[in-house]
C-alpha positions in Angstrom: 167.5 -7.1 87.2 166.0 -3.6 87.6 162.5 -3.2 86.2 163.4 -0.3 84.0 166.5 -2.2 82.6 164.3 -5.2 81.8 161.8 -3.0 79.9 164.7 -1.3 78.0 166.2 -4.6 76.8 162.9 -5.9 75.3 162.3 -5.6 71.6 159.0 -4.1 70.6 157.5 -7.5 69.9 158.8 -8.9 73.2 157.4 -5.9 75.0 154.0 -6.5 73.4 154.1 -10.1 74.6 155.3 -9.2 78.1 152.5 -6.6 78.5 149.8 -9.0 77.3 151.1 -11.8 79.6 151.1 -9.3 82.5 147.5 -8.2 81.7 148.3 -4.7 80.6 149.3 -2.7 77.5 152.6 -1.5 76.1 151.2 2.0 76.3 150.4 1.7 80.0 153.9 0.3 80.7 155.6 3.2 78.8 153.3 6.0 80.1 152.8 5.1 83.7 155.1 2.3 84.9 158.4 2.9 83.1 158.9 6.2 84.8 157.3 5.2 88.1 154.4 7.6 87.8 151.7 5.2 88.9 152.0 2.6 91.6 150.5 -0.6 90.1 148.0 -2.6 92.2 149.3 -5.7 93.9 147.9 -8.1 91.2 149.7 -6.2 88.4 153.0 -6.1 90.4 152.8 -9.9 90.8 151.9 -10.3 87.1 154.8 -8.0 86.0 157.2 -10.2 87.9 155.7 -13.5 86.7 155.6 -12.4 83.1 159.3 -11.6 83.1 160.0 -15.4 83.6 162.3 -14.8 86.6 164.3 -11.8 85.2 162.5 -9.3 87.5 161.3 -10.1 91.0 158.3 -8.6 92.7 160.7 -7.0 95.1 162.5 -5.3 92.2 159.2 -4.0 90.9 158.5 -2.6 94.3 161.9 -1.0 94.5 161.3 0.7 91.1 158.3 2.5 92.6 160.1 3.3 95.9 157.9 0.9 97.9 160.8 -1.3 99.2 164.2 -0.3 100.5 167.1 -0.7 98.0 169.8 -0.8 100.7 169.7 -2.9 103.8 168.9 -1.0 106.9 171.5 -1.2 109.6 170.3 -1.8 113.1 171.7 -0.2 116.1 172.5 -3.6 117.6 174.7 -4.5 114.6 172.4 -7.3 113.4 171.7 -7.5 109.7 168.3 -6.5 108.4 165.9 -9.3 107.6 164.7 -7.5 104.5 
């Protein structure tokens, strides 16, 4: 699931619990992370994925911030990308 979609589907109470479990605040998520304004440090990226209980992976968090390719890269030799 995409990080933004996950945040959107949470109720205000669920978002509060998610933020607390990830070690941040609802305000920080809404202001900086939701729109991808600030790249979170590695520990927060991992915490955001873990606090979602498997609904969002760390790769999906990275993709939200443009730090990981969203489409597989085609190699000139025809092999599939390992990513």
